[in-house]
Structures are given as C-alpha cells and as structure tokens.
N, C-alpha and C positions, 0 to 999 in steps of 0.2 A: 424444725424451724415455730418459728415467732409466726402468729397469726394474732393475737390479740395482749393487750398490755388494756389493764383495766388499775380501778385505784390501789388493787389490795392481793392481784395475781397475776401472772404469764402465762398465756396458754400455746402450749407449744403443738405440733403436730408429728407425729411418725412418718416420715415420707415413707415408707413402706408400705404398712399396715392400715397407715390415712387417721390414723385411732390420736383423739387431741387430748391434754392432759394437761390440765393447773396446777400451778407450781407459786403458792403464797413466795411474797416479798415484807422488806421496809423497805429497802434501797435500789431503785434501779440503776445501771452504769449502761446507754444506749450504745457501742460503738459499729458502726456500719463501717464500708469498706466506699471509695471515691468512685466519681463518674468518669466516664473517658472524657479529659480533653478535647474543647470542642475542637480542635485542630486534626485529633483523631479522627473524633468522628465526622467531620469535610470530606478527611481526608477517604473515609470509607465509603462514606456516599457516593467519591468520585469513583471510586473503584468498583465499584458494584459487591460491595460488601456489609451495604446497612442494615439488613437483619443480624446481622452477627453482634455478640456482644464485645470483640474485639477481635485486628486482625489476624487474620492467618494468612500463615508462612507456609513454606519448604522448610525441609531437615538443616539447608542452610540460610536459614534466617532473611530467606528472602523472601517477598509479600507475595501473595498471588495474584498473578497476573498482570506485578510490573518485573521489569528484565533487573533493575538496579535500583528496586528502593529495597531498606531488612529493616527489622525490626527485631526490636527484645524488649524484655525484660517484661509487668504487669498489661500492657498496650496491647500484647501477641500472646499465639499461642503456638507450635508448632503442629502441622496435619499430618501426622505419622502416613506415609502412601502407605497399604495394607496389599501381603504378600499374597493374597488371594485376584489380586488386582493385573498383577503381572506375572502369573502365575504360571503361564501358556510362553512367556519370553525368558521367563531362567530358565524351563526343559527343556527351550529348543537353542538359547546359545549353549547349554550347558551339552548337545546333544551335536556335537561334530560329524560326526558320520550320517547325519539326519536320517536312521533307519527306524526314528520312533523306541527306542528302548536305552536304556542307560545301565552305566556298571555306574560300580560305588567309585571306580577310578577316576570316571569322570567329572565326578564331583570338585576333584582335585584341584581343580583352576577357578573353580567357583564357589566354593563355600563358603573364603571367608569376604567373600563380594555381597554375600547373601545376608550374610550377619552383620555384616557394615552396613549395609543400604538398607535392610529391616530388623530393627534391633529389639521388637518383638520375640523375635528368634533363639536367640538368645537368655531373654524372661521366661519361655515356655521350656526354653531345656532344661533351666536352673530350677524351675518349681516345679517339675518333672523330674527331678536330678537324673537326665539324660546327661551321658560322658562328650557326646560331641555329638554334632547334625549328623551325625553317620548311622550313631544309634536309631535316629529317629524314623530314617529311611526304614533300619532295619525291624522294626518295628512296625514298619506300615504294611514289609511285605507278608508277614505272619508266615514265612516256610524260605524254605533256601535257597530257594532263586539267584540267581545272583544280577539279571536281569530286571529295570525297573520302568515302564508305562509311565504314563498322562496320567493316568487314571490313579494307581498308585501312588503318584507323588502329591496329588491333591491330597488325599486321603492324607500323606503323611503331614500336610501343611496344613492342612483345614480347618485345625482349634490357636495355629500360632496366633493368629488379629485376637485372640482374644483376652492379648496380656495388655494392649495397646492402653497405654495410661498421656494424659498431659499432664506437664510439667506444673508445680505448684510456683503461684505468683510472690517469688521470695526476693529477696535482697540475693539470695547465697544461686541462684537462677542466673540473676540477671547478670550479678559481677561475672559468671565466668559464661557466657554468651559474650557479651563485651569483650573480653579478652581472647574468646575464640572469634569474633568478627575483626580486630584487629590486625591479626595474624594476617586474617586473608588477603585484607585488603594490601596487607605488607608484602604479597607475597604477588597477589594480583599479576601481575605481570611474565613470571616466571613459569607459574602455575599455567598461566592461557597458553605456552610451546609445550610446557609437558607437564600433564592434568595427574593427578597424587591422589584424584577418590575414585571412587570402585567403579565396575563396569554400570553402561548405561545396560540392563537389558533389553529395551526399545528402542535402542539406537547403538551405531555405531561408538568405538573409543568409550574414553571411559571421563565422568565428574572431574568438574575444575577441582574442589576441594574434598576430604572426609566430612562427610558432615556432621554436626553437630553433635553430639554425646554429652551429658550434663551426670556429675559425679557426685554421687549425693555424698556428704562429709559428715551429716547428722542435723542436730535441731538441739534448739535447748530450749526449757518453757521457765521461767522462774512461779515459784510456790511461794515467794513472800520470807519473812522470818529469816531471810540469808540463806534460803533453801531455794534450791535449783533441781528441776530435773531434766536427765540429757537422755537424747537416743542417739547412741553412735553408731557407723559400721560397722556392721557383722552384728548386727537386732542387738546391741551391748545397752543396757539402759540404770544409770547411775541415777540417783537422788540422794540429798542431802545438802549439809555445807559444804564437805570437801566440791562436790560437783557446781555451787557458788563461783566459786576460786578460780576454777575450768573456765567456767564462761565471762571472767574479768578475763582471765588472762587470749583466751580466744578474742573476744569486746574489743581490749586492747592493741592485737596487732592487726585487726583489720582496720584503723585508722589509716587516715589519706597520712599525715605527718604528726612527726614528735612533738610539737605543737600541742595539737589535739590530744593528742595522748596524754601530756602531762596535764592538761587542764582536765582531762576524765579525769585520772587519778586520783588530781587532788581534789574535787568534786564529790569524789569516793571517800575516800583518807576524809577531811570533814565530815562527810557523812557519819563517819562507822566510831567518829572520836565520839558526836557532837550529837549528833544523830536529824531524823530528819526532820528541816523547816516547813512546821507547818501554820504556820501563822497568816501565809496567803489563801490559803485554803474556804 
C-alpha cells in the first residue's frame, strides 16, 4: 500500500508486517480506482448501507433489505451466507425421523442443495482433496460409527467458511451477472409457480432461482513489447508473443458488433505496420 510519494522515492507499507520500504523512481504514473456513483451512494444511505464501500447483495444479486432491487458489477458485492449460521437448520432438514442422529444415506436428498447453497463447501473439498461431501463427514467421525450427531456435523463443517472469497470487480464477473439476471427475469413468472433453486433450510419449499455462480475463464496481463501473460482455467500459465495473439482473439470476440471488431482490428493492424503514434503524448 502506497503511503507517501516524494520527489525522489515512493514509500510503501506491507500490510501484514507494517514495514515501510522506500523505492526510488524516475517517473510516477498514478492509476486509481473510481469513487461510488452519487446515485448509488444516495441509495446506500437510503437503505441503511451508508457505512459500506459497495452495495451488499445476496447470492441472487438482490440488494439486502430490498425485495425487487438487484445490483451487479463493481457497485456491489455478494454477501455469501455462512454454513455455520444455518448448521442446525441443515441438520434438522436432513433428520426426517427427528431422532437427533443421521446416517450417511440421510444426506443424499440434501447434499446437492448444500453444495449449491454454500459454494464454499465445494472449494473446501477441492482444497483438501476430498472426493465428496461424504468423505468430509467420515473424516469428522474418526471411527466406524454409522450415525452422525449434531456435534459431529458441526465439526465436519467448522472450517468450511474459511474458503469464502469476494468476487473481483472485473468486466468478466459483471458480464456473467448480467446474463444470469436476464435469464432470471425472463423466467420470473415460470419460476414463481415452479421454483428451481435449492431447498430453503430455514423455511419450507425451494428458492425461486438457482443462486449466481461465477465461472472464471482466466485473465490476461499485457507486458509490453507485443507480449502478454495469461492465467487460464486449470492453473495453466502462458507468457510470450503467442499469448498476445490469444489475447487479441479473446478481446475481439467479446466486442458487441462486427463494426466495432473491424475498427479495433484495423487499429491494431495500422499500429503493427506503422508503429504507435506518440506525437500527441
């Protein structure tokens, strides 16, 4: 974190250790983020979210405290509900016989709903190289008992919420959120009659829609000199000139019209042949 800029050096502070380091510089290029739009800030003040940096929404992108107001992109963040907040309700929903214990078979009807409602469960399983939710429960038991009580269930899921992460404020996230909301709005009337989402653990029935799930397709970082670094799904990393052409292809494919694509590609071609025009810099 930058804490000071003088005429000769930049002072940065390491957040974990608090150590301040000075780095000499020749030219400073200061690139900062943009502030919250006044209309969004006024709305946050109106609904009691004045102390937040961005709007808080639920997993369906619905603004917290509002019934029919949705927010997406970098003006909002998803407040993912914690498993431990609903642990007793989840156990009760699975315990249909109400005897206070569960068999692994009892989870068959709810395990899919648990993983969909709380995506941090799948992240935890992947991180700990567990094949399924059942492996998580077996590890918590620590013996060959077939029955699981509420305390064992809490122990199994106690560290799951540590995998909760906020989505980055990027165009890739916003585009997927926009597509998700469009599909939800188009199916609003149908899903009112036939809900398609996961079970409601604290109430009866199901949620109207499936919650939003972000799918990361990778990211690019231009390095200059017609080279780019890319991080793609599967933790595959590529750097070089060929990756730059991959970036060109992806960028052009995301443009909204063929007219825009042709204009951008022609600009790239002119720059590649004649070089970058720096006369106005």
